C-alpha positions as a printed NumPy array, in Angstrom:
array([[   0.   ,    0.   ,    0.   ],
       [   1.152,    3.517,   -0.696],
       [   1.964,    5.619,    2.329],
       [  -0.567,    8.483,    2.61 ],
       [   1.338,   10.292,    5.344],
       [   2.218,   13.84 ,    4.314],
       [   0.494,   13.669,    0.927],
       [  -0.987,   17.099,    1.455],
       [   2.519,   18.58 ,    1.497],
       [   3.452,   17.098,   -1.918],
       [   2.747,   19.332,   -4.871],
       [   0.142,   18.078,   -7.326],
       [   2.683,   18.048,  -10.162],
       [   4.995,   15.628,   -8.295],
       [   2.07 ,   13.338,   -7.483],
       [   1.153,   13.158,  -11.178],
       [   4.758,   12.301,  -12.06 ],
       [   4.884,    9.508,   -9.495],
       [   1.566,    8.104,  -10.652],
       [   2.548,    8.151,  -14.319],
       [   5.746,    6.143,  -13.824],
       [   4.29 ,    3.885,  -11.179],
       [   6.801,    4.918,   -8.599],
       [   4.755,    3.773,   -5.663],
       [   5.632,    1.546,   -2.773],
       [   3.225,   -1.13 ,   -4.09 ],
       [   5.604,   -2.343,   -6.874],
       [   8.576,    0.004,   -7.232],
       [  10.485,   -1.364,   -4.319],
       [  10.95 ,   -4.743,   -6.042],
       [  14.034,   -5.201,   -8.201],
       [  12.242,   -6.647,  -11.24 ],
       [  13.411,   -7.076,  -14.808],
       [  11.412,   -4.449,  -16.652],
       [  10.152,   -5.262,  -20.148],
       [   8.608,   -1.77 ,  -20.264],
       [   5.612,   -0.73 ,  -22.355],
       [   4.273,   -3.149,  -24.972],
       [   4.35 ,   -1.801,  -28.509],
       [   0.793,   -2.852,  -29.281],
       [  -1.928,   -0.745,  -27.714],
       [  -5.423,   -1.882,  -26.823],
       [  -8.217,    0.294,  -28.21 ],
       [ -11.815,    0.336,  -26.998],
       [ -14.889,    2.531,  -26.634],
       [ -17.106,    3.032,  -23.587],
       [ -19.409,    0.057,  -23.002],
       [ -17.294,   -2.448,  -24.954],
       [ -15.209,   -5.265,  -23.502],
       [ -11.441,   -4.705,  -23.555],
       [  -8.804,   -7.424,  -23.171],
       [  -5.257,   -6.665,  -21.944],
       [  -2.834,   -9.559,  -22.284],
       [   0.661,   -9.908,  -20.809],
       [   3.391,  -11.638,  -22.779],
       [   5.643,  -12.394,  -19.78 ],
       [   4.6  ,  -16.055,  -19.683],
       [   6.951,  -17.014,  -22.487],
       [   9.994,  -19.286,  -22.855],
       [  11.913,  -16.168,  -23.904],
       [  11.413,  -14.827,  -20.354],
       [  11.7  ,  -17.938,  -18.153],
       [  10.935,  -21.635,  -18.159],
       [   7.304,  -21.413,  -17.146],
       [   6.735,  -25.163,  -17.607],
       [   8.964,  -26.063,  -14.632],
       [   9.255,  -22.897,  -12.533],
       [   6.208,  -21.899,  -10.412],
       [   5.   ,  -18.321,  -10.779],
       [   2.147,  -15.946,   -9.99 ],
       [   0.933,  -12.807,  -11.776],
       [  -0.346,   -9.584,  -10.296],
       [  -1.92 ,   -6.662,  -12.161],
       [  -1.481,   -3.065,  -10.977],
       [  -3.004,    0.262,  -11.937],
       [  -0.077,    2.544,  -12.708],
       [  -2.122,    5.626,  -11.752],
       [  -2.768,    4.47 ,   -8.185],
       [  -0.205,    1.727,   -7.768],
       [  -2.942,   -0.491,   -6.367],
       [  -3.288,   -4.151,   -7.173],
       [  -6.227,   -4.887,   -9.447],
       [  -8.668,   -7.538,   -8.279],
       [ -11.901,   -8.939,   -9.672],
       [ -14.862,   -6.585,   -9.601],
       [ -18.246,   -8.094,  -10.426],
       [ -19.583,   -6.716,  -13.67 ],
       [ -16.505,   -4.538,  -14.17 ],
       [ -13.131,   -6.278,  -14.028],
       [ -12.05 ,   -9.904,  -14.389],
       [  -8.448,  -11.025,  -13.796],
       [  -7.443,  -14.322,  -15.418],
       [  -3.701,  -14.706,  -14.677],
       [  -1.951,  -13.088,  -17.635],
       [  -5.188,  -11.532,  -18.992],
       [  -7.04 ,   -8.493,  -17.613],
       [ -10.63 ,   -8.067,  -18.821],
       [ -12.596,   -4.802,  -18.612],
       [ -16.177,   -6.026,  -18.978],
       [ -17.659,   -2.553,  -19.362],
       [ -15.023,   -0.063,  -20.381],
       [ -15.296,    3.572,  -19.293],
       [ -13.291,    6.657,  -20.128],
       [ -11.714,    6.438,  -16.639],
       [ -10.135,    3.112,  -17.65 ],
       [  -7.888,    4.894,  -20.102],
       [  -4.232,    4.448,  -18.941],
       [  -1.343,    2.048,  -18.364],
       [  -1.515,   -1.189,  -16.433],
       [   1.469,   -3.004,  -14.971],
       [   1.942,   -6.778,  -14.852],
       [   4.399,   -8.245,  -12.328],
       [   5.287,  -11.901,  -12.647],
       [   7.055,  -13.416,   -9.643],
       [   8.994,  -16.675,   -9.352],
       [  10.732,  -18.029,   -6.236],
       [  13.959,  -16.28 ,   -7.248],
       [  13.093,  -13.467,   -9.67 ],
       [  10.383,  -11.09 ,  -10.831],
       [   9.506,   -9.532,  -14.204],
       [   7.548,   -6.367,  -15.048],
       [   5.632,   -5.276,  -18.16 ],
       [   3.292,   -2.382,  -18.993],
       [   0.221,   -2.493,  -21.265],
       [  -1.644,    0.616,  -22.431],
       [  -5.411,    0.895,  -22.853],
       [  -6.818,    3.731,  -24.985],
       [ -10.549,    4.465,  -24.686],
       [ -12.011,    6.681,  -27.45 ],
       [ -15.443,    8.151,  -27.91 ],
       [ -17.361,    7.022,  -31.009],
       [ -17.583,    9.423,  -33.947],
       [ -21.007,   11.007,  -34.178],
       [ -23.056,    9.801,  -37.122],
       [ -20.636,    7.002,  -37.997],
       [ -21.183,    3.292,  -37.454],
       [ -18.119,    1.445,  -36.294],
       [ -15.063,    2.18 ,  -34.219],
       [ -13.219,    5.501,  -34.345],
       [  -9.862,    3.741,  -34.918],
       [  -9.781,    1.634,  -38.043],
       [  -7.631,   -1.066,  -39.636],
       [  -6.836,   -0.631,  -43.343],
       [  -7.023,   -3.575,  -45.721],
       [  -6.996,   -3.805,  -49.528],
       [  -9.313,   -5.787,  -51.799],
       [  -8.221,   -6.918,  -55.253],
       [ -10.64 ,   -5.97 ,  -58.012],
       [ -11.943,   -8.827,  -60.154],
       [ -10.777,  -11.556,  -57.741],
       [ -12.271,  -13.338,  -54.767],
       [ -10.737,  -11.678,  -51.73 ],
       [ -11.309,  -11.421,  -47.989],
       [ -11.585,   -8.992,  -45.079],
       [  -9.967,  -10.237,  -41.846],
       [ -11.289,   -9.385,  -38.371],
       [  -8.48 ,   -8.268,  -35.986],
       [ -10.149,  -10.012,  -32.983],
       [  -8.485,  -13.391,  -33.593],
       [  -6.506,  -13.314,  -30.306],
       [  -9.646,  -12.518,  -28.311],
       [ -11.528,  -15.412,  -29.924],
       [  -8.695,  -17.869,  -29.093],
       [  -8.602,  -16.644,  -25.479],
       [ -12.372,  -17.059,  -25.057],
       [ -12.278,  -20.529,  -26.577],
       [  -9.54 ,  -21.467,  -24.103],
       [ -12.195,  -20.747,  -21.408],
       [ -14.616,  -23.048,  -23.262],
       [ -16.624,  -19.999,  -24.323],
       [ -17.889,  -19.975,  -27.887],
       [ -18.398,  -16.416,  -29.108],
       [ -20.484,  -15.35 ,  -32.076],
       [ -19.19 ,  -13.039,  -34.811],
       [ -21.326,  -10.668,  -36.823],
       [ -20.244,   -8.59 ,  -39.851],
       [ -21.544,   -5.181,  -40.898],
       [ -20.926,   -3.035,  -43.973],
       [ -21.349,    0.512,  -42.783],
       [ -24.424,    0.229,  -40.571],
       [ -26.038,   -2.65 ,  -42.488],
       [ -25.616,   -6.224,  -41.191],
       [ -24.178,   -8.834,  -43.594],
       [ -25.809,  -12.246,  -43.506],
       [ -23.703,  -15.352,  -44.114],
       [ -23.824,  -16.777,  -47.658],
       [ -25.902,  -13.97 ,  -49.084],
       [ -25.115,  -12.045,  -52.228],
       [ -21.318,  -12.409,  -52.65 ],
       [ -20.467,  -12.618,  -48.936],
       [ -19.456,  -15.71 ,  -46.96 ],
       [ -18.373,  -16.038,  -43.316],
       [ -15.154,  -17.988,  -43.566],
       [ -12.544,  -19.421,  -41.198],
       [ -14.092,  -17.904,  -38.021],
       [ -12.592,  -14.421,  -38.464],
       [ -12.837,  -13.725,  -42.225],
       [ -15.441,  -12.371,  -44.592],
       [ -14.993,  -13.648,  -48.143],
       [ -16.146,  -11.462,  -51.024],
       [ -16.538,  -13.12 ,  -54.442],
       [ -15.517,  -11.179,  -57.54 ],
       [ -14.671,   -7.897,  -55.834],
       [ -16.27 ,   -4.794,  -57.409],
       [ -15.529,   -1.101,  -57.033],
       [ -18.63 ,   -0.66 ,  -54.819],
       [ -17.09 ,   -3.019,  -52.266],
       [ -15.117,   -0.024,  -50.975],
       [ -16.181,    1.024,  -47.461],
       [ -16.167,    0.265,  -43.745],
       [ -16.6  ,   -3.295,  -42.518],
       [ -17.16 ,   -3.925,  -38.794],
       [ -16.845,   -7.3  ,  -37.047],
       [ -18.623,   -7.549,  -33.667],
       [ -17.804,  -10.353,  -31.243],
       [ -20.515,  -11.191,  -28.713],
       [ -20.03 ,  -13.519,  -25.718],
       [ -20.81 ,  -14.06 ,  -22.036],
       [ -17.933,  -13.618,  -19.554],
       [ -18.026,  -13.224,  -15.776],
       [ -21.795,  -13.539,  -15.854],
       [ -22.122,  -10.517,  -18.101],
       [ -23.11 ,  -10.432,  -21.751],
       [ -20.623,   -8.25 ,  -23.575],
       [ -19.182,   -7.454,  -26.969],
       [ -16.178,   -5.958,  -28.686],
       [ -15.775,   -4.664,  -32.224],
       [ -13.176,   -3.715,  -34.801],
       [ -13.677,   -1.691,  -37.974],
       [ -11.783,   -2.288,  -41.245],
       [ -11.511,    0.395,  -43.873],
       [ -11.357,   -1.637,  -47.108],
       [ -10.563,   -0.131,  -50.465],
       [ -10.592,   -1.784,  -53.874],
       [  -7.494,   -1.534,  -56.026],
       [  -6.835,   -2.561,  -59.602],
       [  -3.247,   -3.489,  -58.873],
       [  -2.932,   -6.65 ,  -56.915],
       [  -0.448,   -9.152,  -55.598],
       [  -1.272,  -12.764,  -54.756],
       [   0.661,  -15.193,  -52.586],
       [   4.101,  -16.052,  -54.025],
       [   4.549,  -19.541,  -55.463],
       [   7.943,  -21.234,  -55.014],
       [   8.489,  -23.6  ,  -57.962],
       [  12.112,  -24.476,  -57.189],
       [  13.424,  -26.042,  -55.058],
       [  10.553,  -28.517,  -54.919],
       [  11.162,  -30.158,  -51.519],
       [  13.669,  -32.56 ,  -53.043],
       [  16.778,  -34.551,  -52.238],
       [  19.741,  -33.906,  -54.532],
       [  22.751,  -36.206,  -54.741],
       [  26.108,  -34.801,  -55.778],
       [  29.83 ,  -35.315,  -55.269],
       [  31.787,  -33.992,  -52.296],
       [  34.347,  -31.422,  -53.449],
       [  32.399,  -30.351,  -56.524],
       [  30.84 ,  -26.95 ,  -57.111],
       [  27.074,  -26.717,  -56.983],
       [  24.365,  -24.217,  -57.935],
       [  20.669,  -24.315,  -57.138],
       [  18.16 ,  -21.672,  -58.13 ],
       [  15.161,  -20.389,  -56.254],
       [  12.391,  -19.817,  -58.788],
       [   9.334,  -17.894,  -57.577],
       [   6.24 ,  -16.784,  -59.455],
       [   4.059,  -13.975,  -58.101],
       [   0.644,  -13.525,  -59.768],
       [   0.207,   -9.749,  -59.826],
       [  -0.646,   -6.561,  -61.667],
       [   1.865,   -3.834,  -60.983],
       [   5.098,   -4.16 ,  -59.044],
       [   4.777,   -6.404,  -55.994],
       [   6.909,   -6.086,  -52.903],
       [   8.518,   -9.516,  -52.563],
       [  11.599,  -10.599,  -50.655],
       [  13.398,  -13.787,  -51.75 ],
       [  15.634,  -15.276,  -49.052],
       [  17.85 ,  -18.364,  -48.839],
       [  18.213,  -20.113,  -45.473],
       [  20.462,  -22.945,  -44.315],
       [  18.51 ,  -24.605,  -41.539],
       [  17.157,  -21.459,  -39.787],
       [  20.002,  -19.09 ,  -40.645],
       [  19.703,  -16.566,  -43.481],
       [  22.379,  -16.403,  -46.173],
       [  23.192,  -12.782,  -46.998],
       [  26.598,  -12.958,  -48.697],
       [  26.723,  -11.966,  -52.369],
       [  30.531,  -12.019,  -52.538],
       [  31.682,  -14.534,  -55.203],
       [  34.897,  -15.154,  -53.231],
       [  32.936,  -16.707,  -50.351],
       [  32.502,  -20.445,  -50.433],
       [  28.726,  -20.08 ,  -50.176],
       [  26.998,  -17.022,  -51.619],
       [  23.801,  -15.929,  -53.343],
       [  23.216,  -13.996,  -56.557],
       [  21.245,  -10.861,  -57.123],
       [  17.557,  -11.372,  -57.831],
       [  16.657,  -11.601,  -61.5  ],
       [  13.103,  -10.599,  -62.484],
       [  11.101,  -11.058,  -65.684],
       [   7.427,  -10.722,  -66.523],
       [   4.828,  -13.143,  -67.84 ],
       [   1.477,  -12.347,  -69.468],
       [   0.132,  -15.803,  -70.302],
       [  -1.463,  -17.925,  -69.005],
       [  -1.406,  -15.939,  -65.728],
       [  -0.093,  -12.403,  -65.542],
       [   2.71 ,  -11.956,  -63.037],
       [   6.431,  -11.784,  -62.369],
       [   9.113,  -14.445,  -62.088],
       [  11.892,  -14.032,  -59.525],
       [  15.136,  -16.024,  -59.591],
       [  17.891,  -16.081,  -56.984],
       [  20.811,  -18.543,  -57.142],
       [  22.484,  -20.31 ,  -54.231],
       [  26.091,  -21.198,  -55.148],
       [  28.755,  -23.393,  -53.558],
       [  32.345,  -23.012,  -54.766],
       [  33.232,  -26.335,  -53.134],
       [  30.98 ,  -28.766,  -51.311],
       [  32.214,  -30.055,  -47.966],
       [  30.961,  -32.876,  -45.785],
       [  29.19 ,  -30.446,  -43.45 ],
       [  27.07 ,  -29.181,  -46.363],
       [  25.335,  -32.528,  -46.73 ],
       [  22.161,  -33.759,  -44.994],
       [  21.259,  -30.131,  -44.261],
       [  18.041,  -28.416,  -45.325],
       [  18.41 ,  -25.417,  -47.656],
       [  15.206,  -23.371,  -47.883],
       [  14.119,  -20.663,  -50.314],
       [  11.414,  -18.481,  -48.8  ],
       [   9.395,  -15.789,  -50.581],
       [   7.806,  -13.071,  -48.432],
       [   5.039,  -10.654,  -49.419],
       [   2.165,   -8.83 ,  -47.75 ],
       [  -0.072,  -11.64 ,  -48.988],
       [   1.862,  -14.277,  -47.116],
       [   4.911,  -16.401,  -47.728],
       [   5.739,  -19.666,  -49.425],
       [   8.847,  -21.821,  -49.338],
       [  10.571,  -24.824,  -50.835],
       [  13.651,  -26.724,  -49.735],
       [  16.244,  -29.236,  -50.853],
       [  18.685,  -31.503,  -49.037],
       [  22.112,  -32.462,  -50.361],
       [  23.268,  -36.049,  -50.058],
       [  26.505,  -37.697,  -51.225],
       [  26.165,  -39.297,  -54.632],
       [  25.884,  -43.07 ,  -54.762],
       [  29.004,  -44.95 ,  -55.864],
       [  29.182,  -45.296,  -59.633],
       [  28.6  ,  -49.02 ,  -59.989],
       [  27.709,  -48.866,  -63.676],
       [  31.357,  -48.915,  -64.77 ],
       [  32.349,  -51.971,  -62.648],
       [  29.154,  -53.751,  -63.65 ],
       [  29.75 ,  -52.891,  -67.294],
       [  33.343,  -54.124,  -67.123],
       [  32.246,  -57.288,  -65.359],
       [  29.513,  -57.973,  -67.927],
       [  31.936,  -57.283,  -70.768],
       [  34.461,  -59.616,  -69.161],
       [  31.865,  -62.344,  -68.679],
       [  30.699,  -61.87 ,  -72.269],
       [  34.243,  -62.073,  -73.61 ],
       [  34.926,  -65.171,  -71.514],
       [  31.663,  -66.766,  -72.62 ],
       [  32.188,  -65.998,  -76.313],
       [  35.825,  -67.112,  -76.091],
       [  34.764,  -70.306,  -74.342],
       [  32.158,  -71.014,  -77.023],
       [  34.667,  -70.35 ,  -79.799],
       [  37.348,  -72.436,  -78.115],
       [  34.87 ,  -75.245,  -77.492],
       [  33.648,  -75.057,  -81.085],
       [  37.185,  -75.198,  -82.44 ],
       [  38.579,  -77.74 ,  -79.972],
       [  35.373,  -79.604,  -79.164],
       [  36.696,  -82.935,  -80.411],
       [  39.977,  -82.602,  -78.523],
       [  38.181,  -81.559,  -75.307],
       [  35.735,  -84.463,  -75.453],
       [  38.457,  -87.011,  -76.225],
       [  40.559,  -85.695,  -73.348],
       [  37.587,  -85.859,  -70.965],
       [  36.802,  -89.431,  -71.994],
       [  40.413,  -90.391,  -71.462],
       [  40.737,  -88.584,  -68.131],
       [  37.376,  -89.596,  -66.644],
       [  36.321,  -92.971,  -68.088],
       [  34.418,  -93.705,  -64.877],
       [  31.659,  -91.347,  -66.035],
       [  30.877,  -93.612,  -68.99 ],
       [  29.37 ,  -97.131,  -68.839],
       [  31.388, -100.212,  -69.708],
       [  30.246, -101.206,  -73.214],
       [  31.7  , -104.717,  -72.9  ],
       [  28.687, -105.708,  -70.836],
       [  25.985, -104.715,  -73.368],
       [  26.112, -107.958,  -75.367],
       [  27.519, -106.37 ,  -78.531],
       [  30.446, -107.958,  -80.36 ],
       [  31.603, -105.04 ,  -82.453],
       [  32.089, -101.331,  -81.892],
       [  31.268, -100.573,  -85.516],
       [  29.907, -102.251,  -88.624],
       [  31.846, -100.976,  -91.648],
       [  29.693, -100.637,  -94.768],
       [  31.386,  -99.533,  -97.975],
       [  30.819,  -99.692, -101.755],
       [  31.347, -103.172, -103.2  ],
       [  33.563, -104.068, -106.204],
       [  30.961, -102.932, -108.705],
       [  31.282,  -99.298, -107.673],
       [  33.537,  -96.756, -109.34 ],
       [  36.708,  -96.119, -107.353],
       [  36.356,  -99.419, -105.523],
       [  40.116, -100.013, -105.132],
       [  40.7  ,  -96.859, -103.093],
       [  37.626,  -97.502, -100.921],
       [  38.638, -101.126, -100.369],
       [  42.153, -100.014,  -99.435],
       [  40.709,  -97.572,  -96.899],
       [  38.154, -100.039,  -95.46 ],
       [  40.299, -103.162,  -95.269],
       [  43.664, -101.666,  -94.371],
       [  43.573,  -98.048,  -93.163],
       [  40.579,  -98.352,  -90.838],
       [  41.769, -101.528,  -89.057],
       [  45.307, -100.164,  -88.803],
       [  44.156,  -97.099,  -86.836],
       [  40.857,  -97.965,  -85.13 ],
       [  41.66 , -101.584,  -84.237],
       [  45.388, -101.679,  -83.752],
       [  46.053,  -98.143,  -82.466],
       [  42.761,  -97.409,  -80.669],
       [  41.529, -100.859,  -79.651],
       [  38.104, -100.842,  -81.316],
       [  36.465, -103.982,  -82.729],
       [  35.214, -103.643,  -86.303],
       [  33.091, -105.859,  -88.509],
       [  34.245, -105.369,  -92.094],
       [  32.445, -106.961,  -95.013],
       [  34.841, -108.977,  -97.119],
       [  37.027, -109.709,  -94.123],
       [  34.787, -110.998,  -91.356],
       [  31.912, -112.652,  -93.337],
       [  31.568, -116.412,  -92.941],
       [  31.855, -118.414,  -96.185],
       [  28.507, -119.431,  -97.601],
       [  26.473, -117.251,  -95.199],
       [  23.318, -115.677,  -96.64 ],
       [  23.742, -111.98 ,  -97.337],
       [  20.549, -110.812,  -95.601],
       [  21.195, -112.928,  -92.533],
       [  24.786, -111.719,  -92.393],
       [  23.768, -108.061,  -92.55 ],
       [  20.951, -108.434,  -89.989],
       [  23.002, -110.482,  -87.546],
       [  26.141, -108.331,  -87.655],
       [  24.249, -105.022,  -87.523],
       [  22.477, -106.344,  -84.429],
       [  25.855, -107.225,  -82.904],
       [  27.355, -103.764,  -83.599],
       [  27.104, -100.563,  -81.532],
       [  27.412,  -98.283,  -84.574],
       [  27.744,  -98.255,  -88.353],
       [  30.535,  -96.602,  -90.331],
       [  28.942,  -95.882,  -93.711],
       [  31.727,  -95.153,  -96.229],
       [  30.776,  -93.59 ,  -99.53 ],
       [  32.241,  -91.635, -102.421],
       [  30.76 ,  -89.197, -104.893],
       [  29.832,  -92.09 , -107.233],
       [  28.451,  -94.476, -104.605],
       [  24.821,  -93.41 , -105.066],
       [  25.132,  -91.869, -108.542],
       [  26.262,  -94.846, -110.665],
       [  23.789,  -96.056, -113.252],
       [  23.151,  -99.371, -111.585],
       [  22.708,  -97.919, -108.129],
       [  20.66 ,  -95.06 , -109.428],
       [  18.373,  -97.504, -111.187],
       [  17.943,  -99.668, -108.116],
       [  17.459,  -96.753, -105.728],
       [  15.522,  -94.27 , -107.874],
       [  12.185,  -95.565, -106.65 ],
       [  13.211,  -94.873, -103.06 ],
       [  14.967,  -91.537, -103.589],
       [  11.96 ,  -89.421, -102.556],
       [  10.261,  -91.872, -100.207],
       [   9.585,  -90.842,  -96.633],
       [  11.601,  -92.329,  -93.808],
       [   8.596,  -94.279,  -92.605],
       [   8.842,  -96.474,  -95.755],
       [  12.353,  -97.697,  -94.967],
       [  11.122, -100.733,  -93.059],
       [   8.996, -101.944,  -95.969],
       [  11.889, -101.383,  -98.338],
       [  14.073, -103.655,  -96.225],
       [  11.587, -106.481,  -96.411],
       [  11.186, -105.988, -100.159],
       [  14.932, -106.111, -100.639],
       [  15.113, -109.306,  -98.644],
       [  12.459, -110.936, -100.847],
       [  14.023, -109.488, -103.986],
       [  17.372, -110.98 , -103.075],
       [  15.957, -114.466, -102.58 ],
       [  14.166, -114.224, -105.933],
       [  17.213, -112.961, -107.781],
       [  19.334, -115.826, -106.503],
       [  17.187, -118.245, -108.494],
       [  16.826, -116.123, -111.626],
       [  20.167, -114.493, -112.414],
       [  23.06 , -116.202, -114.201],
       [  26.455, -116.901, -112.726],
       [  28.303, -114.156, -114.593],
       [  26.196, -111.364, -113.132],
       [  25.676, -112.918, -109.715],
       [  28.622, -111.172, -108.053],
       [  27.682, -107.733, -109.412],
       [  24.005, -108.009, -108.39 ],
       [  24.901, -109.446, -104.989],
       [  27.294, -106.613, -104.197],
       [  24.867, -103.904, -105.269],
       [  21.994, -105.461, -103.309],
       [  24.09 , -105.945, -100.171],
       [  25.16 , -102.275, -100.112],
       [  21.562, -101.161, -100.644],
       [  20.264, -103.416,  -97.871],
       [  23.01 , -102.277,  -95.471],
       [  22.058,  -98.662,  -96.091],
       [  18.333,  -99.301,  -95.655],
       [  18.77 , -101.355,  -92.493],
       [  21.15 ,  -98.833,  -90.95 ],
       [  18.827,  -95.909,  -91.742],
       [  15.868,  -97.808,  -90.261],
       [  17.664,  -98.422,  -86.968],
       [  19.11 ,  -94.902,  -86.826],
       [  16.132,  -92.79 ,  -87.832],
       [  13.118,  -94.82 ,  -86.736],
       [  14.252,  -97.044,  -83.912],
       [  17.09 ,  -94.853,  -82.619],
       [  18.909,  -98.044,  -81.603],
       [  21.963,  -97.632,  -83.807],
       [  24.339,  -94.784,  -84.408],
       [  25.326,  -94.236,  -88.044],
       [  28.563,  -92.372,  -88.773],
       [  28.736,  -91.025,  -92.315],
       [  32.269,  -91.044,  -93.717],
       [  32.697,  -89.067,  -96.938],
       [  35.752,  -90.188,  -98.859],
       [  35.263,  -87.627, -101.643],
       [  33.806,  -84.15 , -101.842],
       [  30.114,  -84.25 , -102.791],
       [  28.659,  -81.591, -105.057],
       [  25.006,  -80.423, -104.702],
       [  24.164,  -82.065, -108.003],
       [  25.57 ,  -85.393, -106.821],
       [  23.874,  -85.011, -103.41 ],
       [  20.492,  -84.783, -105.145],
       [  20.83 ,  -88.46 , -106.185],
       [  21.382,  -89.628, -102.575],
       [  18.511,  -91.411, -100.805],
       [  16.34 ,  -88.966,  -98.872],
       [  16.937,  -90.779,  -95.588],
       [  20.686,  -90.419,  -96.054],
       [  20.383,  -86.747,  -96.93 ],
       [  18.27 ,  -86.126,  -93.847],
       [  20.76 ,  -87.889,  -91.574],
       [  23.633,  -86.029,  -93.232],
       [  21.877,  -82.701,  -92.618],
       [  21.05 ,  -83.554,  -89.005],
       [  24.379,  -84.843,  -87.699],
       [  26.955,  -83.98 ,  -90.355],
       [  29.729,  -86.161,  -91.753],
       [  33.364,  -87.096,  -91.133],
       [  35.168,  -85.939,  -94.27 ],
       [  38.282,  -87.83 ,  -95.317],
       [  38.651,  -85.629,  -98.375],
       [  39.246,  -82.53 ,  -96.19 ],
       [  42.239,  -84.232,  -94.614],
       [  43.538,  -85.189,  -98.051],
       [  43.103,  -81.617,  -99.319],
       [  44.928,  -80.118,  -96.312],
       [  47.777,  -82.559,  -96.728],
       [  48.02 ,  -81.721, -100.413],
       [  48.068,  -77.962,  -99.738],
       [  50.699,  -78.199,  -96.997],
       [  52.933,  -80.465,  -99.043],
       [  53.883,  -82.442,  -95.951],
       [  52.055,  -85.665,  -96.628],
       [  52.67 ,  -88.54 ,  -98.957],
       [  50.926,  -88.304, -102.316],
       [  49.621,  -90.926, -104.591],
       [  49.014,  -89.697, -108.126],
       [  46.075,  -91.136, -109.989],
       [  44.662,  -90.406, -113.39 ],
       [  41.807,  -87.972, -113.525],
       [  38.454,  -89.471, -114.167],
       [  36.989,  -87.671, -117.181],
       [  33.473,  -88.817, -116.293],
       [  33.831,  -87.03 , -112.895],
       [  35.05 ,  -83.818, -114.472],
       [  38.645,  -84.197, -113.367],
       [  37.853,  -84.616, -109.628],
       [  40.886,  -85.565, -107.483],
       [  40.318,  -88.952, -105.736],
       [  43.623,  -89.298, -103.986],
       [  43.206,  -90.975, -100.575],
       [  46.633,  -90.864,  -99.021],
       [  46.565,  -92.81 ,  -95.76 ],
       [  47.32 ,  -91.01 ,  -92.488],
       [  47.65 ,  -93.736,  -89.873],
       [  48.367,  -91.396,  -86.926],
       [  45.428,  -91.408,  -84.426],
       [  46.326,  -87.809,  -83.487],
       [  45.44 ,  -86.42 ,  -86.913],
       [  42.256,  -84.379,  -87.247],
       [  40.333,  -86.998,  -89.218],
       [  41.038,  -89.836,  -86.804],
       [  40.176,  -87.619,  -83.808],
       [  36.774,  -87.01 ,  -85.37 ],
       [  36.39 ,  -90.741,  -86.009],
       [  37.243,  -91.514,  -82.381],
       [  34.833,  -88.758,  -81.271],
       [  31.928,  -90.525,  -83.059],
       [  32.931,  -94.052,  -82.04 ],
       [  31.316,  -95.622,  -78.948],
       [  32.9  ,  -94.518,  -75.657],
       [  34.963,  -97.159,  -73.879],
       [  34.028,  -96.419,  -70.265],
       [  34.707,  -98.181,  -66.982],
       [  31.505,  -97.582,  -65.022],
       [  29.361, -100.583,  -64.244],
       [  25.764, -100.432,  -65.522],
       [  23.072, -100.956,  -62.904],
       [  19.43 , -101.735,  -63.586],
       [  18.378,  -98.291,  -62.321],
       [  18.441,  -95.528,  -64.903],
       [  20.933,  -92.793,  -64.16 ],
       [  21.802,  -89.545,  -65.888],
       [  24.887,  -90.075,  -68.043],
       [  27.284,  -87.432,  -69.286],
       [  26.989,  -87.45 ,  -73.074],
       [  29.635,  -85.617,  -75.028]])
């Protein structure tokens, strides 16, 4: 309480001075931190409700969430503490309510906030004005602009009062007026919007004028109200909220140590020159440097206009890094555009670039491709050598053929004495083949003319020995199937399908028995030889193509021209196309070209157009021809065959 002793001796002027500055024993004697007079004033008129709010309860002042405190309001004119007065004053901690304002309430009011160890002081000023005669609304007005031709809004300045009332669980009502006329919600072009705003569709020039928002509520048992008046004017020039197009809230990956530039691109829909500030921030710190020698700096703002599709201005400001360091990564860089219509922002975050794995992957794929292609080429070129080596190194992977009941590894069929070039073929079949395949390689061969029993029937001999053989070596020359006799005997079968081979075999068997009783002795040898070769071919083709029980190896002793190949039986041509041939004539040609082999000179056959028929023997098993022969011969394995079927390695 203020001491009243001797007040009559104090001049009136000194008393006014003490009252104005609050130098009174009620609150001056405390050593409080003084935040002085708030910048914002509170305006009211007699009869309205006025709200004074202290801002001392703030983390900028003290930690109010953990430190206990109490608040006291004082009248600076008297220095007295302000308490609740029914129907007049309501104190709610940091808020002082005047429920029915009078002209005497005009003045400054002091808030003192005390904690166990400190105290804080703040002053709030209330200004009470008389209404203007003949004018609806408040004497002090807020100025706001409306944009002509657009949907715009008028905002009520009582937003803080509404939030405070709602914190007391009081729901106020808001009413809008234009001049003295009330505005109903959703009538004409007006809409009550977002609690404190009045939206006006397609603003016209006549929308100029005074707009008053009146807030009505019940507080402290008294029904009261407060109002604010907005002086709105319509302008042709306008500025809408800025739109930040870049950066677009993105993550950018780049290399550490590189330079980097990112632009802030902002579009402002407007007519006229808007007031817009473009700022770059790293985290919450503004970047102001425009010096190109700094590691991080910004450029000057570049501006250009746009008329279509929306009229406005583009703003561009660059953020530049001379060299990126580790601390620049995983940090948010924000471009923010400010205007009186609001602000908009966009950000980006730098992250280290991912390792470039495309080059290693590309090199690896190229390497694998080269290895694969090289392997295929090497295998294609050295396939025979690889397979022969594998068979020799790992015979245990192949079954033992000695236990399959067969007597011979191969049945050797070759042109008989009636054929052209018989001497060379006979030399190859009876001497060269046994010398290499039997003596050097250990195979067992059945050779007609060497292993036939005297007096044995031809058909029985062929059937029995083919059955006892694992494969057939069919030797032929260019004239084997093109001689007149053979052509005559085979012409009817040249274009037959493979399914007719079986019937042909039976017919040949019957034909042979009939011929034995009808032909004379002089021609018996010629007919017998021709028929035997034909039957061998038919039987071998039947087992190879239809039954699949016999492997036929075609051995070409001479080069065959397409014209000569056309006279071959269709079954033989099909087998030749499917599995290929072992060509003796290629070996002979290579030996002739290299000049390193022995040569046997023979006369040229005029009927064959001067074709070379030299068949120089090459008895070495390591030569190319004999490797191919060994490749096609049955494999001599060591693995025992069990009744169960197992997967075998077939090369």
